[in-house]
PDB file of N, CA, C and O in Angstrom:
ATOM      1  N   MET A   1      35.550  -7.813   7.935  1.00  0.00           N
ATOM      2  CA  MET A   1      34.543  -8.309   6.933  1.00  0.00           C
ATOM      3  C   MET A   1      33.443  -7.317   6.827  1.00  0.00           C
ATOM      4  O   MET A   1      32.937  -6.768   7.806  1.00  0.00           O
ATOM      5  N   SER A   2      33.095  -7.113   5.593  1.00  0.00           N
ATOM      6  CA  SER A   2      31.976  -6.169   5.436  1.00  0.00           C
ATOM      7  C   SER A   2      30.692  -6.925   5.455  1.00  0.00           C
ATOM      8  O   SER A   2      30.644  -8.075   5.019  1.00  0.00           O
ATOM      9  N   ARG A   3      29.586  -6.280   5.975  1.00  0.00           N
ATOM     10  CA  ARG A   3      28.279  -6.906   6.117  1.00  0.00           C
ATOM     11  C   ARG A   3      27.649  -6.978   4.692  1.00  0.00           C
ATOM     12  O   ARG A   3      27.881  -6.094   3.867  1.00  0.00           O
ATOM     13  N   VAL A   4      26.927  -7.943   4.445  1.00  0.00           N
ATOM     14  CA  VAL A   4      26.247  -8.112   3.184  1.00  0.00           C
ATOM     15  C   VAL A   4      24.687  -8.233   3.550  1.00  0.00           C
ATOM     16  O   VAL A   4      24.252  -9.032   4.379  1.00  0.00           O
ATOM     17  N   ARG A   5      23.938  -7.361   2.842  1.00  0.00           N
ATOM     18  CA  ARG A   5      22.543  -7.249   3.135  1.00  0.00           C
ATOM     19  C   ARG A   5      21.827  -8.221   2.195  1.00  0.00           C
ATOM     20  O   ARG A   5      22.089  -8.127   0.996  1.00  0.00           O
ATOM     21  N   HIS A   6      20.978  -9.117   2.596  1.00  0.00           N
ATOM     22  CA  HIS A   6      20.247 -10.110   1.789  1.00  0.00           C
ATOM     23  C   HIS A   6      18.859  -9.613   1.859  1.00  0.00           C
ATOM     24  O   HIS A   6      18.276  -9.343   2.909  1.00  0.00           O
ATOM     25  N   ARG A   7      18.384  -9.513   0.705  1.00  0.00           N
ATOM     26  CA  ARG A   7      16.822  -9.243   0.594  1.00  0.00           C
ATOM     27  C   ARG A   7      16.057 -10.553   0.937  1.00  0.00           C
ATOM     28  O   ARG A   7      16.468 -11.667   0.613  1.00  0.00           O
ATOM     29  N   ILE A   8      14.856 -10.309   1.654  1.00  0.00           N
ATOM     30  CA  ILE A   8      14.077 -11.556   2.001  1.00  0.00           C
ATOM     31  C   ILE A   8      12.816 -11.671   1.211  1.00  0.00           C
ATOM     32  O   ILE A   8      11.990 -12.528   1.526  1.00  0.00           O
ATOM     33  N   HIS A   9      12.617 -10.878   0.221  1.00  0.00           N
ATOM     34  CA  HIS A   9      11.471 -10.764  -0.613  1.00  0.00           C
ATOM     35  C   HIS A   9      11.765 -10.999  -2.093  1.00  0.00           C
ATOM     36  O   HIS A   9      12.921 -10.914  -2.507  1.00  0.00           O
ATOM     37  N   SER A  10      10.896 -11.249  -2.777  1.00  0.00           N
ATOM     38  CA  SER A  10      11.158 -11.569  -4.297  1.00  0.00           C
ATOM     39  C   SER A  10      11.138 -10.369  -5.123  1.00  0.00           C
ATOM     40  O   SER A  10      10.646  -9.333  -4.676  1.00  0.00           O
ATOM     41  N   ASN A  11      11.616 -10.426  -6.251  1.00  0.00           N
ATOM     42  CA  ASN A  11      11.570  -9.218  -7.181  1.00  0.00           C
ATOM     43  C   ASN A  11      10.355  -9.062  -7.873  1.00  0.00           C
ATOM     44  O   ASN A  11       9.972  -9.881  -8.708  1.00  0.00           O
ATOM     45  N   PRO A  12       9.643  -7.902  -7.518  1.00  0.00           N
ATOM     46  CA  PRO A  12       8.410  -7.781  -8.183  1.00  0.00           C
ATOM     47  C   PRO A  12       8.454  -7.381  -9.624  1.00  0.00           C
ATOM     48  O   PRO A  12       7.392  -7.175 -10.212  1.00  0.00           O
ATOM     49  N   PHE A  13       9.566  -7.259 -10.220  1.00  0.00           N
ATOM     50  CA  PHE A  13       9.693  -6.795 -11.573  1.00  0.00           C
ATOM     51  C   PHE A  13       9.783  -8.115 -12.403  1.00  0.00           C
ATOM     52  O   PHE A  13      10.218  -8.023 -13.551  1.00  0.00           O
ATOM     53  N   THR A  14       9.451  -9.189 -11.976  1.00  0.00           N
ATOM     54  CA  THR A  14       9.393 -10.554 -12.564  1.00  0.00           C
ATOM     55  C   THR A  14       8.102 -10.816 -13.164  1.00  0.00           C
ATOM     56  O   THR A  14       7.952 -11.836 -13.837  1.00  0.00           O
ATOM     57  N   VAL A  15       7.136  -9.980 -12.985  1.00  0.00           N
ATOM     58  CA  VAL A  15       5.822 -10.233 -13.477  1.00  0.00           C
ATOM     59  C   VAL A  15       5.850  -9.960 -15.074  1.00  0.00           C
ATOM     60  O   VAL A  15       6.351  -8.970 -15.607  1.00  0.00           O
ATOM     61  N   ARG A  16       5.237 -10.996 -15.701  1.00  0.00           N
ATOM     62  CA  ARG A  16       5.260 -10.883 -17.135  1.00  0.00           C
ATOM     63  C   ARG A  16       3.906 -10.784 -17.675  1.00  0.00           C
ATOM     64  O   ARG A  16       2.977 -11.363 -17.112  1.00  0.00           O
ATOM     65  N   GLY A  17       3.729 -10.052 -18.781  1.00  0.00           N
ATOM     66  CA  GLY A  17       2.384 -10.071 -19.455  1.00  0.00           C
ATOM     67  C   GLY A  17       1.649  -8.798 -18.942  1.00  0.00           C
ATOM     68  O   GLY A  17       2.133  -8.092 -18.057  1.00  0.00           O
ATOM     69  N   PRO A  18       0.499  -8.551 -19.520  1.00  0.00           N
ATOM     70  CA  PRO A  18      -0.384  -7.316 -19.311  1.00  0.00           C
ATOM     71  C   PRO A  18      -1.050  -7.611 -18.006  1.00  0.00           C
ATOM     72  O   PRO A  18      -1.336  -8.757 -17.657  1.00  0.00           O
ATOM     73  N   ILE A  19      -1.311  -6.436 -17.228  1.00  0.00           N
ATOM     74  CA  ILE A  19      -1.938  -6.485 -16.076  1.00  0.00           C
ATOM     75  C   ILE A  19      -3.232  -5.648 -16.068  1.00  0.00           C
ATOM     76  O   ILE A  19      -3.165  -4.473 -16.431  1.00  0.00           O
ATOM     77  N   GLU A  20      -4.317  -6.140 -15.708  1.00  0.00           N
ATOM     78  CA  GLU A  20      -5.520  -5.323 -15.884  1.00  0.00           C
ATOM     79  C   GLU A  20      -5.611  -4.283 -14.726  1.00  0.00           C
ATOM     80  O   GLU A  20      -5.390  -4.606 -13.559  1.00  0.00           O
ATOM     81  N   VAL A  21      -5.933  -3.069 -15.091  1.00  0.00           N
ATOM     82  CA  VAL A  21      -6.088  -1.991 -14.168  1.00  0.00           C
ATOM     83  C   VAL A  21      -7.477  -2.186 -13.355  1.00  0.00           C
ATOM     84  O   VAL A  21      -8.567  -2.348 -13.903  1.00  0.00           O
ATOM     85  N   PRO A  22      -7.283  -2.149 -12.140  1.00  0.00           N
ATOM     86  CA  PRO A  22      -8.474  -2.332 -11.322  1.00  0.00           C
ATOM     87  C   PRO A  22      -9.571  -1.265 -11.536  1.00  0.00           C
ATOM     88  O   PRO A  22      -9.218  -0.140 -11.893  1.00  0.00           O
ATOM     89  N   ASP A  23     -10.881  -1.543 -11.341  1.00  0.00           N
ATOM     90  CA  ASP A  23     -11.854  -0.552 -11.337  1.00  0.00           C
ATOM     91  C   ASP A  23     -11.991  -0.008  -9.985  1.00  0.00           C
ATOM     92  O   ASP A  23     -12.765  -0.514  -9.172  1.00  0.00           O
ATOM     93  N   TRP A  24     -11.216   1.071  -9.705  1.00  0.00           N
ATOM     94  CA  TRP A  24     -11.003   1.825  -8.459  1.00  0.00           C
ATOM     95  C   TRP A  24     -12.351   2.179  -7.897  1.00  0.00           C
ATOM     96  O   TRP A  24     -12.608   1.882  -6.730  1.00  0.00           O
ATOM     97  N   ALA A  25     -13.280   2.833  -8.704  1.00  0.00           N
ATOM     98  CA  ALA A  25     -14.500   3.411  -8.193  1.00  0.00           C
ATOM     99  C   ALA A  25     -15.380   2.265  -7.593  1.00  0.00           C
ATOM    100  O   ALA A  25     -16.176   2.445  -6.671  1.00  0.00           O
ATOM    101  N   ARG A  26     -15.148   1.038  -8.230  1.00  0.00           N
ATOM    102  CA  ARG A  26     -16.027  -0.108  -7.836  1.00  0.00           C
ATOM    103  C   ARG A  26     -15.467  -0.588  -6.417  1.00  0.00           C
ATOM    104  O   ARG A  26     -16.206  -0.769  -5.450  1.00  0.00           O
ATOM    105  N   LEU A  27     -14.031  -0.781  -6.395  1.00  0.00           N
ATOM    106  CA  LEU A  27     -13.363  -1.274  -5.275  1.00  0.00           C
ATOM    107  C   LEU A  27     -13.630  -0.449  -4.084  1.00  0.00           C
ATOM    108  O   LEU A  27     -13.920  -0.971  -3.008  1.00  0.00           O
ATOM    109  N   PHE A  28     -13.536   0.852  -4.250  1.00  0.00           N
ATOM    110  CA  PHE A  28     -13.662   1.666  -3.185  1.00  0.00           C
ATOM    111  C   PHE A  28     -15.269   2.243  -2.898  1.00  0.00           C
ATOM    112  O   PHE A  28     -15.549   2.956  -1.935  1.00  0.00           O
ATOM    113  N   ALA A  29     -16.126   1.845  -3.795  1.00  0.00           N
ATOM    114  CA  ALA A  29     -17.475   2.101  -3.795  1.00  0.00           C
ATOM    115  C   ALA A  29     -17.840   3.572  -3.791  1.00  0.00           C
ATOM    116  O   ALA A  29     -18.803   3.990  -3.148  1.00  0.00           O
ATOM    117  N   ARG A  30     -17.039   4.364  -4.535  1.00  0.00           N
ATOM    118  CA  ARG A  30     -17.176   5.763  -4.549  1.00  0.00           C
ATOM    119  C   ARG A  30     -16.061   6.376  -5.655  1.00  0.00           C
ATOM    120  O   ARG A  30     -15.012   5.784  -5.907  1.00  0.00           O
ATOM    121  N   GLN A  31     -16.394   7.468  -6.186  1.00  0.00           N
ATOM    122  CA  GLN A  31     -15.583   8.217  -6.998  1.00  0.00           C
ATOM    123  C   GLN A  31     -14.939   9.243  -6.135  1.00  0.00           C
ATOM    124  O   GLN A  31     -15.654   9.980  -5.457  1.00  0.00           O
ATOM    125  N   ALA A  32     -13.616   9.349  -6.106  1.00  0.00           N
ATOM    126  CA  ALA A  32     -12.861  10.287  -5.257  1.00  0.00           C
ATOM    127  C   ALA A  32     -11.368  10.472  -5.737  1.00  0.00           C
ATOM    128  O   ALA A  32     -10.856   9.643  -6.489  1.00  0.00           O
ATOM    129  N   PRO A  33     -10.786  11.419  -5.350  1.00  0.00           N
ATOM    130  CA  PRO A  33      -9.401  11.747  -5.611  1.00  0.00           C
ATOM    131  C   PRO A  33      -8.564  10.448  -5.286  1.00  0.00           C
ATOM    132  O   PRO A  33      -8.905   9.796  -4.299  1.00  0.00           O
ATOM    133  N   PHE A  34      -7.566  10.057  -5.994  1.00  0.00           N
ATOM    134  CA  PHE A  34      -6.829   8.907  -5.830  1.00  0.00           C
ATOM    135  C   PHE A  34      -5.334   9.092  -5.468  1.00  0.00           C
ATOM    136  O   PHE A  34      -4.737   9.951  -6.117  1.00  0.00           O
ATOM    137  N   ALA A  35      -4.646   8.409  -4.526  1.00  0.00           N
ATOM    138  CA  ALA A  35      -3.354   8.604  -4.231  1.00  0.00           C
ATOM    139  C   ALA A  35      -2.760   7.280  -4.139  1.00  0.00           C
ATOM    140  O   ALA A  35      -3.397   6.384  -3.585  1.00  0.00           O
ATOM    141  N   LEU A  36      -1.513   7.044  -4.664  1.00  0.00           N
ATOM    142  CA  LEU A  36      -0.836   5.853  -4.491  1.00  0.00           C
ATOM    143  C   LEU A  36       0.477   5.982  -3.997  1.00  0.00           C
ATOM    144  O   LEU A  36       1.314   6.648  -4.606  1.00  0.00           O
ATOM    145  N   ASP A  37       0.750   5.334  -2.826  1.00  0.00           N
ATOM    146  CA  ASP A  37       2.144   5.240  -2.160  1.00  0.00           C
ATOM    147  C   ASP A  37       2.823   3.924  -2.483  1.00  0.00           C
ATOM    148  O   ASP A  37       2.397   2.852  -2.052  1.00  0.00           O
ATOM    149  N   ILE A  38       3.755   4.024  -3.157  1.00  0.00           N
ATOM    150  CA  ILE A  38       4.514   2.884  -3.624  1.00  0.00           C
ATOM    151  C   ILE A  38       5.767   2.476  -2.672  1.00  0.00           C
ATOM    152  O   ILE A  38       6.713   3.258  -2.578  1.00  0.00           O
ATOM    153  N   GLY A  39       5.764   1.472  -2.098  1.00  0.00           N
ATOM    154  CA  GLY A  39       6.782   0.987  -1.135  1.00  0.00           C
ATOM    155  C   GLY A  39       6.425   1.771   0.101  1.00  0.00           C
ATOM    156  O   GLY A  39       7.181   2.698   0.391  1.00  0.00           O
ATOM    157  N   PHE A  40       5.476   1.556   0.803  1.00  0.00           N
ATOM    158  CA  PHE A  40       5.172   2.404   1.939  1.00  0.00           C
ATOM    159  C   PHE A  40       5.871   2.041   3.219  1.00  0.00           C
ATOM    160  O   PHE A  40       5.780   2.823   4.166  1.00  0.00           O
ATOM    161  N   GLY A  41       6.639   0.804   3.350  1.00  0.00           N
ATOM    162  CA  GLY A  41       7.393   0.580   4.448  1.00  0.00           C
ATOM    163  C   GLY A  41       6.523   0.528   5.682  1.00  0.00           C
ATOM    164  O   GLY A  41       5.465  -0.101   5.665  1.00  0.00           O
ATOM    165  N   ASP A  42       6.957   1.194   6.782  1.00  0.00           N
ATOM    166  CA  ASP A  42       6.222   1.107   8.018  1.00  0.00           C
ATOM    167  C   ASP A  42       4.622   1.798   7.842  1.00  0.00           C
ATOM    168  O   ASP A  42       3.711   1.562   8.635  1.00  0.00           O
ATOM    169  N   GLY A  43       4.522   2.507   6.889  1.00  0.00           N
ATOM    170  CA  GLY A  43       3.174   2.918   6.637  1.00  0.00           C
ATOM    171  C   GLY A  43       2.815   4.231   7.270  1.00  0.00           C
ATOM    172  O   GLY A  43       1.665   4.662   7.179  1.00  0.00           O
ATOM    173  N   ARG A  44       3.817   4.923   7.949  1.00  0.00           N
ATOM    174  CA  ARG A  44       3.479   6.202   8.601  1.00  0.00           C
ATOM    175  C   ARG A  44       2.804   7.218   7.659  1.00  0.00           C
ATOM    176  O   ARG A  44       1.753   7.784   7.957  1.00  0.00           O
ATOM    177  N   PHE A  45       3.492   7.423   6.468  1.00  0.00           N
ATOM    178  CA  PHE A  45       2.965   8.451   5.518  1.00  0.00           C
ATOM    179  C   PHE A  45       1.584   8.046   5.026  1.00  0.00           C
ATOM    180  O   PHE A  45       0.645   8.842   5.037  1.00  0.00           O
ATOM    181  N   THR A  46       1.471   6.724   4.571  1.00  0.00           N
ATOM    182  CA  THR A  46       0.294   6.272   4.043  1.00  0.00           C
ATOM    183  C   THR A  46      -0.988   6.567   5.129  1.00  0.00           C
ATOM    184  O   THR A  46      -2.045   7.104   4.798  1.00  0.00           O
ATOM    185  N   LEU A  47      -0.690   6.144   6.353  1.00  0.00           N
ATOM    186  CA  LEU A  47      -1.845   6.370   7.235  1.00  0.00           C
ATOM    187  C   LEU A  47      -2.090   7.827   7.621  1.00  0.00           C
ATOM    188  O   LEU A  47      -3.220   8.253   7.862  1.00  0.00           O
ATOM    189  N   ALA A  48      -1.069   8.515   7.665  1.00  0.00           N
ATOM    190  CA  ALA A  48      -1.320   9.942   7.871  1.00  0.00           C
ATOM    191  C   ALA A  48      -1.899  10.691   6.788  1.00  0.00           C
ATOM    192  O   ALA A  48      -2.562  11.696   7.043  1.00  0.00           O
ATOM    193  N   LEU A  49      -1.697  10.264   5.473  1.00  0.00           N
ATOM    194  CA  LEU A  49      -2.323  10.795   4.330  1.00  0.00           C
ATOM    195  C   LEU A  49      -3.779  10.385   4.436  1.00  0.00           C
ATOM    196  O   LEU A  49      -4.634  11.244   4.224  1.00  0.00           O
ATOM    197  N   ALA A  50      -4.110   9.237   4.723  1.00  0.00           N
ATOM    198  CA  ALA A  50      -5.545   8.666   4.862  1.00  0.00           C
ATOM    199  C   ALA A  50      -6.239   9.331   5.900  1.00  0.00           C
ATOM    200  O   ALA A  50      -7.448   9.530   5.787  1.00  0.00           O
ATOM    201  N   GLU A  51      -5.629   9.685   6.866  1.00  0.00           N
ATOM    202  CA  GLU A  51      -6.351  10.375   7.975  1.00  0.00           C
ATOM    203  C   GLU A  51      -6.580  11.869   7.670  1.00  0.00           C
ATOM    204  O   GLU A  51      -7.575  12.438   8.119  1.00  0.00           O
ATOM    205  N   ARG A  52      -5.713  12.477   6.950  1.00  0.00           N
ATOM    206  CA  ARG A  52      -5.872  13.801   6.611  1.00  0.00           C
ATOM    207  C   ARG A  52      -6.759  14.068   5.513  1.00  0.00           C
ATOM    208  O   ARG A  52      -7.384  15.127   5.463  1.00  0.00           O
ATOM    209  N   HIS A  53      -6.867  13.089   4.538  1.00  0.00           N
ATOM    210  CA  HIS A  53      -7.753  13.084   3.440  1.00  0.00           C
ATOM    211  C   HIS A  53      -8.586  12.017   3.316  1.00  0.00           C
ATOM    212  O   HIS A  53      -8.426  11.220   2.392  1.00  0.00           O
ATOM    213  N   ARG A  54      -9.584  11.870   4.238  1.00  0.00           N
ATOM    214  CA  ARG A  54     -10.693  10.809   4.455  1.00  0.00           C
ATOM    215  C   ARG A  54     -11.576  10.777   3.129  1.00  0.00           C
ATOM    216  O   ARG A  54     -12.282   9.820   2.813  1.00  0.00           O
ATOM    217  N   ASP A  55     -11.450  11.871   2.447  1.00  0.00           N
ATOM    218  CA  ASP A  55     -12.459  11.924   1.186  1.00  0.00           C
ATOM    219  C   ASP A  55     -11.510  11.344   0.012  1.00  0.00           C
ATOM    220  O   ASP A  55     -11.987  11.329  -1.123  1.00  0.00           O
ATOM    221  N   TRP A  56     -10.324  10.912   0.195  1.00  0.00           N
ATOM    222  CA  TRP A  56      -9.569  10.356  -1.008  1.00  0.00           C
ATOM    223  C   TRP A  56      -9.560   8.892  -0.879  1.00  0.00           C
ATOM    224  O   TRP A  56      -9.728   8.287   0.179  1.00  0.00           O
ATOM    225  N   ASN A  57      -9.336   8.330  -2.114  1.00  0.00           N
ATOM    226  CA  ASN A  57      -9.072   6.846  -2.097  1.00  0.00           C
ATOM    227  C   ASN A  57      -7.573   6.768  -2.084  1.00  0.00           C
ATOM    228  O   ASN A  57      -6.916   7.322  -2.965  1.00  0.00           O
ATOM    229  N   ILE A  58      -6.967   6.036  -1.018  1.00  0.00           N
ATOM    230  CA  ILE A  58      -5.574   5.845  -0.887  1.00  0.00           C
ATOM    231  C   ILE A  58      -5.223   4.436  -1.008  1.00  0.00           C
ATOM    232  O   ILE A  58      -5.733   3.554  -0.318  1.00  0.00           O
ATOM    233  N   VAL A  59      -4.336   4.250  -1.907  1.00  0.00           N
ATOM    234  CA  VAL A  59      -3.800   2.764  -2.102  1.00  0.00           C
ATOM    235  C   VAL A  59      -2.152   2.728  -1.651  1.00  0.00           C
ATOM    236  O   VAL A  59      -1.349   3.576  -2.041  1.00  0.00           O
ATOM    237  N   GLY A  60      -1.833   1.695  -0.841  1.00  0.00           N
ATOM    238  CA  GLY A  60      -0.442   1.752  -0.466  1.00  0.00           C
ATOM    239  C   GLY A  60       0.086   0.384  -1.045  1.00  0.00           C
ATOM    240  O   GLY A  60      -0.547  -0.657  -0.866  1.00  0.00           O
ATOM    241  N   LEU A  61       1.245   0.428  -1.732  1.00  0.00           N
ATOM    242  CA  LEU A  61       1.832  -0.882  -2.267  1.00  0.00           C
ATOM    243  C   LEU A  61       3.072  -1.211  -1.518  1.00  0.00           C
ATOM    244  O   LEU A  61       3.948  -0.365  -1.338  1.00  0.00           O
ATOM    245  N   GLU A  62       3.153  -2.381  -1.097  1.00  0.00           N
ATOM    246  CA  GLU A  62       4.312  -2.968  -0.281  1.00  0.00           C
ATOM    247  C   GLU A  62       4.440  -4.477  -0.537  1.00  0.00           C
ATOM    248  O   GLU A  62       3.467  -5.226  -0.450  1.00  0.00           O
ATOM    249  N   ILE A  63       5.714  -4.909  -0.865  1.00  0.00           N
ATOM    250  CA  ILE A  63       5.907  -6.329  -1.159  1.00  0.00           C
ATOM    251  C   ILE A  63       6.109  -7.229   0.091  1.00  0.00           C
ATOM    252  O   ILE A  63       6.086  -8.459   0.045  1.00  0.00           O
ATOM    253  N   ARG A  64       6.321  -6.443   1.283  1.00  0.00           N
ATOM    254  CA  ARG A  64       6.575  -7.250   2.561  1.00  0.00           C
ATOM    255  C   ARG A  64       5.141  -7.468   3.287  1.00  0.00           C
ATOM    256  O   ARG A  64       4.428  -6.563   3.721  1.00  0.00           O
ATOM    257  N   ASP A  65       4.898  -8.711   3.324  1.00  0.00           N
ATOM    258  CA  ASP A  65       3.498  -9.193   3.738  1.00  0.00           C
ATOM    259  C   ASP A  65       3.343  -8.677   5.095  1.00  0.00           C
ATOM    260  O   ASP A  65       2.260  -8.186   5.413  1.00  0.00           O
ATOM    261  N   PHE A  66       4.456  -8.742   6.058  1.00  0.00           N
ATOM    262  CA  PHE A  66       4.081  -8.392   7.463  1.00  0.00           C
ATOM    263  C   PHE A  66       3.908  -6.972   7.658  1.00  0.00           C
ATOM    264  O   PHE A  66       3.224  -6.595   8.609  1.00  0.00           O
ATOM    265  N   LEU A  67       4.506  -6.039   6.783  1.00  0.00           N
ATOM    266  CA  LEU A  67       4.175  -4.701   6.746  1.00  0.00           C
ATOM    267  C   LEU A  67       2.896  -4.400   6.359  1.00  0.00           C
ATOM    268  O   LEU A  67       2.245  -3.588   7.016  1.00  0.00           O
ATOM    269  N   VAL A  68       2.384  -4.999   5.272  1.00  0.00           N
ATOM    270  CA  VAL A  68       0.925  -4.922   4.808  1.00  0.00           C
ATOM    271  C   VAL A  68       0.028  -5.182   5.900  1.00  0.00           C
ATOM    272  O   VAL A  68      -0.837  -4.357   6.194  1.00  0.00           O
ATOM    273  N   GLU A  69       0.180  -6.383   6.593  1.00  0.00           N
ATOM    274  CA  GLU A  69      -0.653  -6.808   7.714  1.00  0.00           C
ATOM    275  C   GLU A  69      -0.706  -5.709   8.861  1.00  0.00           C
ATOM    276  O   GLU A  69      -1.765  -5.304   9.339  1.00  0.00           O
ATOM    277  N   GLN A  70       0.544  -5.275   9.245  1.00  0.00           N
ATOM    278  CA  GLN A  70       0.727  -4.303  10.191  1.00  0.00           C
ATOM    279  C   GLN A  70      -0.054  -2.982   9.953  1.00  0.00           C
ATOM    280  O   GLN A  70      -0.729  -2.435  10.825  1.00  0.00           O
ATOM    281  N   VAL A  71       0.109  -2.510   8.646  1.00  0.00           N
ATOM    282  CA  VAL A  71      -0.641  -1.249   8.323  1.00  0.00           C
ATOM    283  C   VAL A  71      -2.085  -1.501   8.217  1.00  0.00           C
ATOM    284  O   VAL A  71      -2.807  -0.664   8.760  1.00  0.00           O
ATOM    285  N   ASN A  72      -2.649  -2.495   7.622  1.00  0.00           N
ATOM    286  CA  ASN A  72      -3.984  -2.920   7.722  1.00  0.00           C
ATOM    287  C   ASN A  72      -4.589  -2.854   9.046  1.00  0.00           C
ATOM    288  O   ASN A  72      -5.657  -2.258   9.183  1.00  0.00           O
ATOM    289  N   ARG A  73      -3.897  -3.515  10.219  1.00  0.00           N
ATOM    290  CA  ARG A  73      -4.231  -3.453  11.579  1.00  0.00           C
ATOM    291  C   ARG A  73      -4.513  -2.147  12.025  1.00  0.00           C
ATOM    292  O   ARG A  73      -5.565  -1.782  12.550  1.00  0.00           O
ATOM    293  N   GLU A  74      -3.363  -1.356  11.751  1.00  0.00           N
ATOM    294  CA  GLU A  74      -3.420   0.128  12.271  1.00  0.00           C
ATOM    295  C   GLU A  74      -4.532   0.941  11.658  1.00  0.00           C
ATOM    296  O   GLU A  74      -5.275   1.671  12.313  1.00  0.00           O
ATOM    297  N   ALA A  75      -4.590   0.766  10.379  1.00  0.00           N
ATOM    298  CA  ALA A  75      -5.766   1.512   9.675  1.00  0.00           C
ATOM    299  C   ALA A  75      -7.080   1.017  10.262  1.00  0.00           C
ATOM    300  O   ALA A  75      -7.818   1.942  10.600  1.00  0.00           O
ATOM    301  N   GLN A  76      -7.542  -0.159  10.461  1.00  0.00           N
ATOM    302  CA  GLN A  76      -8.588  -0.591  11.139  1.00  0.00           C
ATOM    303  C   GLN A  76      -8.675   0.075  12.387  1.00  0.00           C
ATOM    304  O   GLN A  76      -9.736   0.623  12.688  1.00  0.00           O
ATOM    305  N   ALA A  77      -7.654   0.102  13.193  1.00  0.00           N
ATOM    306  CA  ALA A  77      -7.725   0.635  14.483  1.00  0.00           C
ATOM    307  C   ALA A  77      -8.077   2.226  14.487  1.00  0.00           C
ATOM    308  O   ALA A  77      -8.705   2.785  15.387  1.00  0.00           O
ATOM    309  N   ARG A  78      -7.653   2.739  13.531  1.00  0.00           N
ATOM    310  CA  ARG A  78      -7.847   4.201  13.433  1.00  0.00           C
ATOM    311  C   ARG A  78      -9.199   4.585  12.745  1.00  0.00           C
ATOM    312  O   ARG A  78      -9.566   5.755  12.637  1.00  0.00           O
ATOM    313  N   GLY A  79      -9.927   3.486  12.280  1.00  0.00           N
ATOM    314  CA  GLY A  79     -11.239   3.678  11.564  1.00  0.00           C
ATOM    315  C   GLY A  79     -11.093   3.979  10.171  1.00  0.00           C
ATOM    316  O   GLY A  79     -12.042   4.492   9.578  1.00  0.00           O
ATOM    317  N   LEU A  80      -9.970   3.712   9.547  1.00  0.00           N
ATOM    318  CA  LEU A  80      -9.789   4.082   8.214  1.00  0.00           C
ATOM    319  C   LEU A  80     -10.105   2.714   7.265  1.00  0.00           C
ATOM    320  O   LEU A  80      -9.821   1.552   7.551  1.00  0.00           O
ATOM    321  N   THR A  81     -10.717   3.167   6.163  1.00  0.00           N
ATOM    322  CA  THR A  81     -11.237   1.871   5.492  1.00  0.00           C
ATOM    323  C   THR A  81     -10.336   1.829   4.124  1.00  0.00           C
ATOM    324  O   THR A  81     -10.480   0.909   3.318  1.00  0.00           O
TER     325      THR A  81
END
């Protein structure tokens, strides 16, 4: 019998209607180059990018809450804001 993979998160493409673009300069409290990592998984790339380019505004998007919490804890431990 073959294995079946079941996703445990919702489909993010079900959002309907316009979405307001955040005011990134206000959120980061600075003007800086901007990088977006979509679906960051375990966050290794996002964290490495943030450490290498502390002068950039880095945003990572991930739909799995436990991964977001894990990466936020690691970022804080590394002194990344």
